[in-house]
Structures are given as structure tokens and as C-alpha cells.
C-alpha positions as CSV (number, residue, x, y, z in Angstrom):
1,M,137.8,53.6,4.0
2,S,139.8,50.9,2.7
3,N,142.2,49.6,5.4
4,E,145.6,49.1,3.3
5,A,146.9,51.6,1.0
6,E,148.8,50.4,-2.2
7,N,152.6,51.6,-2.1
8,V,154.5,53.0,-5.0
9,V,157.3,50.8,-6.1
10,A,160.2,52.6,-7.4
11,E,162.9,49.9,-9.0
12,V,166.3,50.9,-10.2
13,I,167.1,48.8,-13.1
14,E,170.9,48.2,-13.6
15,E,171.9,48.7,-17.3
16,Q,175.1,47.2,-18.6
17,D,176.8,50.4,-18.6
18,A,175.1,51.5,-15.4
19,S,176.0,55.3,-16.3
20,S,172.5,56.7,-15.5
21,L,169.8,55.9,-13.5
22,T,166.5,54.5,-14.9
23,V,163.5,54.4,-12.5
24,A,160.6,52.0,-13.1
25,Y,157.6,52.5,-10.9
26,K,153.6,52.2,-11.1
27,P,151.8,55.2,-10.2
28,S,149.4,54.1,-7.2
29,V,145.8,54.8,-6.6
30,I,144.1,55.1,-3.0
31,E,140.8,53.9,-2.7
32,A,138.3,55.3,0.2
33,N,134.8,55.4,0.9
34,F,134.9,59.0,1.1
35,D,131.4,59.5,-0.2
36,A,129.9,57.4,2.7
37,L,131.9,59.3,5.1
38,E,131.2,62.5,4.1
39,A,127.0,61.6,4.3
40,H,127.7,60.4,7.9
41,V,129.8,63.6,8.6
42,R,126.9,65.6,7.5
43,K,124.4,63.6,9.2
44,T,126.2,63.9,12.4
45,V,127.3,67.7,12.2
46,E,123.4,68.6,11.3
47,A,122.3,67.9,14.9
48,Y,125.1,70.5,16.2
49,D,124.5,73.2,13.3
50,G,123.3,76.5,14.1
51,A,123.0,75.0,17.9
52,T,123.0,77.6,20.7
53,Y,123.9,77.0,24.5
54,D,122.6,79.3,27.5
55,L,125.9,79.5,29.1
56,T,124.6,81.3,32.2
57,K,123.9,77.7,33.5
58,K,126.9,75.5,34.8
59,E,125.2,72.3,33.0
60,N,124.8,73.9,29.7
61,I,128.6,74.9,29.7
62,A,129.5,71.7,30.2
63,E,126.8,70.1,27.4
64,A,128.7,72.6,25.3
65,K,132.0,71.5,26.0
66,R,131.2,67.5,25.9
67,D,129.5,68.4,22.2
68,R,133.1,70.0,21.1
69,S,134.9,67.4,22.4
70,Y,132.8,64.8,20.3
71,L,133.2,66.5,17.1
72,N,136.8,67.3,17.8
73,G,137.0,63.4,18.4
74,L,135.6,62.8,14.8
75,K,137.7,65.1,13.3
76,K,141.0,63.6,14.8
77,E,140.0,59.6,13.9
78,I,139.7,60.8,10.0
79,D,143.1,63.0,10.3
80,E,145.3,60.1,12.0
81,R,143.7,57.8,9.2
82,R,145.0,60.0,6.5
83,K,148.4,60.4,8.1
84,A,148.8,56.8,8.7
85,V,148.3,56.4,4.8
86,K,150.5,59.1,3.8
87,R,153.4,57.6,6.0
88,E,152.8,53.9,4.1
89,Y,152.5,55.8,0.9
90,S,155.7,57.7,1.1
91,K,157.8,55.0,2.3
92,P,159.0,53.9,-1.2
93,L,159.5,57.5,-2.3
94,D,161.5,58.5,0.7
95,A,163.7,55.2,0.4
96,F,164.3,56.2,-3.6
97,E,165.2,59.9,-2.4
98,K,168.1,58.6,0.0
99,R,169.7,56.3,-1.8
100,C,169.7,58.8,-4.5
101,K,171.7,61.0,-2.1
102,Q,173.7,58.4,-1.0
103,I,175.0,58.2,-4.6
104,T,175.3,61.5,-5.6
105,A,177.4,62.4,-2.2
106,I,180.1,60.3,-3.8
107,I,180.2,62.7,-6.7
108,D,180.2,66.2,-4.7
109,E,183.2,64.8,-2.9
110,A,185.2,64.3,-5.8
111,A,184.0,67.6,-7.4
112,G,184.5,69.5,-3.9
113,N,188.2,68.3,-3.5
114,I,188.5,69.6,-7.7
115,K,186.3,73.1,-6.3
116,A,189.0,73.5,-3.5
117,Q,192.1,73.4,-5.4
118,L,190.6,75.8,-8.1
119,D,189.9,78.3,-5.4
120,Q,193.3,77.9,-3.8
121,A,194.7,78.9,-7.0
122,E,192.4,81.7,-7.7
123,E,193.3,83.1,-4.0
124,E,196.9,82.7,-5.3
125,R,196.8,84.5,-8.6
126,K,194.5,87.2,-7.1
127,A,197.4,87.6,-4.3
128,R,199.7,87.8,-6.8
129,A,197.9,90.5,-8.5
130,Y,197.7,92.6,-5.8
131,A,201.2,92.2,-4.8
132,K,202.1,94.0,-8.5
133,L,199.3,96.5,-8.0
134,Q,200.8,97.4,-4.5
135,E,204.3,97.9,-5.9
136,H,203.4,99.9,-9.0
137,Y,201.3,102.0,-6.5
138,E,204.5,102.6,-4.1
139,E,206.6,103.7,-7.2
140,F,204.1,106.1,-8.7
141,A,202.7,107.6,-5.9
142,G,205.6,109.2,-4.5
143,L,205.2,110.9,-1.0
144,L,202.0,109.7,-0.5
145,A,203.0,106.2,-0.4
146,P,204.4,106.4,3.2
147,V,201.0,108.3,4.5
148,V,198.2,106.9,2.7
149,P,198.6,102.8,2.8
150,Y,197.6,101.1,-0.6
151,E,194.5,99.3,0.7
152,R,192.7,102.8,0.9
153,F,193.0,102.9,-2.6
154,H,192.2,99.5,-3.6
155,E,189.1,98.2,-5.5
156,P,188.2,94.4,-5.6
157,Q,187.3,94.3,-8.9
158,W,190.8,95.2,-10.3
159,L,191.7,92.0,-9.3
160,N,189.0,90.1,-11.5
161,K,190.2,88.5,-14.8
162,T,187.9,90.2,-17.0
163,F,189.1,93.7,-15.7
164,G,192.7,93.6,-17.0
165,E,196.2,94.3,-15.4
166,I,196.4,97.3,-17.7
167,K,193.0,98.6,-16.8
168,A,193.5,98.3,-13.3
169,Y,197.3,100.2,-13.1
170,E,195.2,103.0,-14.8
171,A,192.4,103.0,-12.8
172,L,195.0,103.0,-9.5
173,E,196.8,105.8,-11.1
174,A,194.0,108.1,-11.9
175,K,192.7,107.6,-8.2
176,V,196.1,108.3,-6.8
177,S,196.6,111.5,-9.2
178,K,192.8,113.0,-8.0
179,L,194.3,112.8,-4.3
180,A,197.4,114.6,-4.9
181,G,195.7,117.0,-6.7
182,D,193.0,117.5,-4.1
183,W,195.7,117.3,-1.5
184,E,197.4,120.5,-3.1
185,T,194.0,122.3,-3.3
186,L,193.6,121.7,0.2
187,K,197.2,123.2,1.1
188,S,196.9,126.1,-1.2
189,Q,193.7,127.5,0.0
190,F,193.9,126.3,3.5
191,E,197.0,125.3,4.9
192,G,197.6,127.7,8.0
193,E,194.2,128.1,8.8
194,P,192.6,126.7,12.5
195,F,191.5,122.9,11.6
196,Y,193.8,122.1,8.7
197,A,195.1,119.0,10.4
198,E,191.6,117.5,11.1
199,A,190.9,118.2,7.5
200,E,194.5,116.7,5.7
201,R,193.8,113.7,7.9
202,E,190.5,113.3,6.9
203,L,191.4,113.5,3.4
204,F,193.7,110.6,3.9
205,A,191.6,108.6,5.6
206,T,188.4,108.9,2.9
207,L,190.5,110.2,-0.2
208,D,187.4,112.6,0.0
209,L,188.1,116.3,-0.6
210,G,184.7,117.2,0.4
211,A,184.7,115.2,3.6
212,A,188.0,116.7,4.6
213,L,186.3,119.9,4.7
214,T,183.3,118.8,6.4
215,A,185.7,117.4,8.9
216,A,187.3,121.0,9.2
217,R,183.9,122.6,9.5
218,K,182.5,120.2,12.4
219,A,186.0,120.6,14.5
220,A,185.5,124.1,14.0
221,E,182.0,124.3,15.3
222,E,183.1,121.8,18.2
223,A,185.7,124.2,19.2
224,A,183.1,126.9,19.1
225,R,180.6,125.1,21.4
226,I,183.4,124.2,23.7
227,A,184.9,128.0,24.1
228,E,180.9,129.1,24.3
229,L,180.3,126.4,27.6
230,K,184.0,127.6,29.1
231,A,182.8,131.4,28.5
232,A,179.3,130.6,30.5
233,M,181.3,128.5,33.2
234,E,183.6,131.6,34.0
235,P,182.7,133.6,37.5
236,E,181.7,137.3,37.0
237,P,184.9,139.6,37.0
238,E,186.1,140.6,40.4
239,P,185.5,144.1,41.1
240,E,188.4,146.6,41.4
241,A,190.3,146.7,44.1
242,A,189.8,149.7,45.3
243,S,186.2,149.3,45.6
244,E,186.6,145.9,47.3
245,S,189.2,147.6,49.8
246,A,186.2,149.6,50.8
247,G,184.4,146.6,52.4
248,N,187.6,145.6,54.7
249,W,187.4,145.8,58.2
250,Y,190.2,145.9,60.7
251,P,190.0,146.9,64.6
252,G,189.6,150.3,64.9
253,G,187.7,150.8,61.6
254,S,190.9,151.3,59.5
255,P,190.2,150.8,55.8
256,M,192.8,148.7,54.2
257,Q,194.0,147.5,50.8
258,E,194.4,143.7,49.8
259,I,195.5,141.4,47.2
260,G,193.2,137.9,47.6
261,D,192.8,137.7,51.4
262,E,196.4,139.5,52.3
263,P,196.3,143.2,53.2
264,I,199.1,145.0,52.1
265,G,198.7,148.4,53.5
266,P,196.5,151.6,54.3
267,A,194.3,152.9,51.2
268,P,194.7,156.5,50.2
269,I,192.0,158.2,52.0
270,A,190.0,160.8,50.2
271,A,189.6,164.5,51.9
272,P,186.5,163.8,54.8
273,A,183.2,164.9,54.5
274,P,181.8,167.0,57.1
275,A,181.4,164.9,60.1
276,P,178.4,164.1,62.1
277,A,178.3,165.2,65.5
278,P,180.7,162.6,67.4
279,V,179.0,159.3,68.7
280,A,181.2,157.6,71.4
281,S,182.6,154.5,70.1
282,P,181.0,151.4,71.6
283,A,183.7,149.4,73.3
284,P,184.9,145.7,72.2
285,V,182.5,143.0,73.0
286,S,184.0,139.6,74.1
287,S,182.3,136.5,75.4
288,G,184.5,133.8,75.3
289,P,187.3,132.5,72.9
290,A,187.6,134.5,69.0
291,T,186.9,131.9,66.2
292,P,186.7,132.4,62.4
293,C,183.3,132.7,61.2
294,V,181.7,134.0,57.9
295,M,178.9,136.8,57.6
296,L,176.2,136.2,54.5
297,I,174.8,139.4,53.1
298,D,172.2,139.3,50.5
299,S,173.3,142.5,49.1
300,A,175.1,145.7,49.9
301,T,176.2,149.1,48.6
302,T,179.8,150.2,49.1
303,D,178.6,152.8,51.6
304,Q,176.7,150.3,53.6
305,M,179.9,148.0,53.8
306,Q,182.0,150.6,54.7
307,A,179.6,151.4,57.8
308,I,179.4,147.7,58.5
309,G,183.2,147.9,58.8
310,R,183.6,150.4,61.0
311,F,181.1,149.2,63.5
312,C,183.1,145.9,63.3
313,G,186.1,147.4,63.9
314,S,185.1,149.6,66.6
315,I,184.1,146.5,69.0
316,G,187.2,144.5,67.8
317,V,186.2,142.5,65.0
318,S,188.5,141.9,61.7
319,G,187.9,140.6,58.1
320,V,187.5,141.1,54.8
321,F,184.9,141.8,52.7
322,K,184.2,139.7,49.5
323,R,181.8,140.7,46.5
324,G,179.8,137.9,45.2
325,T,178.1,134.9,46.5
326,L,179.7,132.1,48.8
327,Q,179.8,129.9,45.8
328,Q,181.5,132.6,43.7
329,V,183.7,133.3,46.4
330,Y,184.9,129.8,46.9
331,E,185.7,129.0,43.4
332,R,188.1,132.3,43.2
333,T,189.7,131.3,46.3
334,I,190.7,127.9,45.2
335,R,191.8,128.7,41.5
């Protein structure tokens, strides 16, 4: 391989008016001993082509790694030389491009200053056009103007020079008229209905009657779900006061009426059924000071509760029966 790369020389020729870039360069040819190198590589690789190694043995693994490193080293040597030639070959082109960019940057700076002024002027023109459209809207929209700000109606293309001021006014008026008509439709058909307020608010936010009706429907569905959830969480209705009173007991076994936890007087007593043979009442039982307590009964009929109440009263225990589980009784009590 030749050790020297022939450089491309880019030469800028200064003309008298210097109004354009004129370049003179000589195409370069890189010569290398590719044929001889290829023959050498093929002969070297031939010894390894299709080679197999018994990698169950440590010495064979080391041999395989050594052969692979040798072939990779051969490739690296060629690649390093190629990269060195490329760097040298590219130097004149890189210098040429850098100098061109330095000069065009001077032009960009001047052009950028002009562009900034043009952009500023265009923004000011659009601001004036926007203000005129907003003023026209407030005059044309009447009662809608305080409710729906102009920016909800505005379309960016109305400010384009090609769109035109008159056409922009007409497009704005058409959009406002459509909203006014949709509002009248909504009021005539749905005012006073549940969730009308949600529909009206959505109409003014989106300018879309369909979206307004959808909002009202979704609000109704949500309210129905909440009502259903509340109903499911409500405790079972409390039994009639008379049926609960049958489960109250007081010393002596006298049935009492009660509201909440407070007894309010004796309940009317129905005609007694034929009494069984008299049984002696047990004497009150006492084994220390009395303390509040709770009795949990899985299930009991009214007659069974009356019997329990009579027995408790006969031994000096007073209290009130409450229907339901402990959790249900607690929830009714704290309300």
C-alpha cells in the first residue's frame, strides 16, 4: 500500500468583483496495493477456513481464542490505515466547507435581522385583526358576549391575509348564529329538566349541542349510580315499635314501649291466653356489682324474645332488645 495519500487541494480564486464563489480543484486518486494485499489475506485466512476446535479441552479453547485474535488484528491493521488515509484526504474538503460556512454566517445574520422585523410586523397586524374581530363579535353577539368569550369562537385562519377581513366577519357571524340557535333549541326542549345546567354549561364551553346533550345524559347516569349506591348502603328498615316493644324487658318482666333507647310507658296488653300452671319465679341473682353488657343472639322470634325478657326480668336484669346485627344496631344508634 502506498504510504502517502494525494491531497485534494481546493483553491478559491478571487475575481475582480468577488460577487460569487469560484473554486478550482484537482480530483485526487488514491493508489494502493490492493491486489497484493488481497492475495496475502486470502492465503492467510485459508489456513483457518472451516477450522474446527474441540472446545471440551482447555488448551483447544486457548488455541481458538489465539487464532481469532490474530485474524482480528490483521483486520484492525488494514482498517487503521484506511482511516488515516481518509482523515488526510478529507482535510482540504473540511477546511473548504468551514470557510464557506463562516462567510454564509455573515449573510444569515443580516437576513435574520430583516426576518425578525418582518415577523414582528406580522404579529402586530394579526393582533390588530384579532382586536377588530373581537370588537365585531361583542357588537354582534349581544347577550352571548358576556357568557362566551371571543377566544372560544376564534379560528386561526381568520387572521391570514389570504382569508380576508370580510370573509372572517361572515364566518364569525355564522358561528355565533349557530350557537344562538342551539341555545334556543336547548332551552325550548330541556329547560327545567334535571341536569339542564350541565348541558347549558357544556354548550357554552364547546359550542356543540351534541356534546351538551351528552353531558346531561352522563350527569343523569352518574346521579343514578350514586343513588343506587346510597340505597345499597342504607340499613334495613327498623321494625315497628310495637314489635320491638315485645322484646323489651324490665325488672319483673313488665313489657314496655320504647322509642330509640328510652322507655315511654307500658304497652297495651292484649287479653291473656290461658295461663299454664303457675311456676315460682326465681329469686334475683346477684354476685357482685352490676355492669352494662351486651347479649348477642343469632336469631329469635318475638315469642322467644318475650320469654327471654320475662326470665331476665324475673332475676332483676333490665334492658332493651334491638333487632339486627351488632353493626346495624350501631349504625342506627349513631345516626
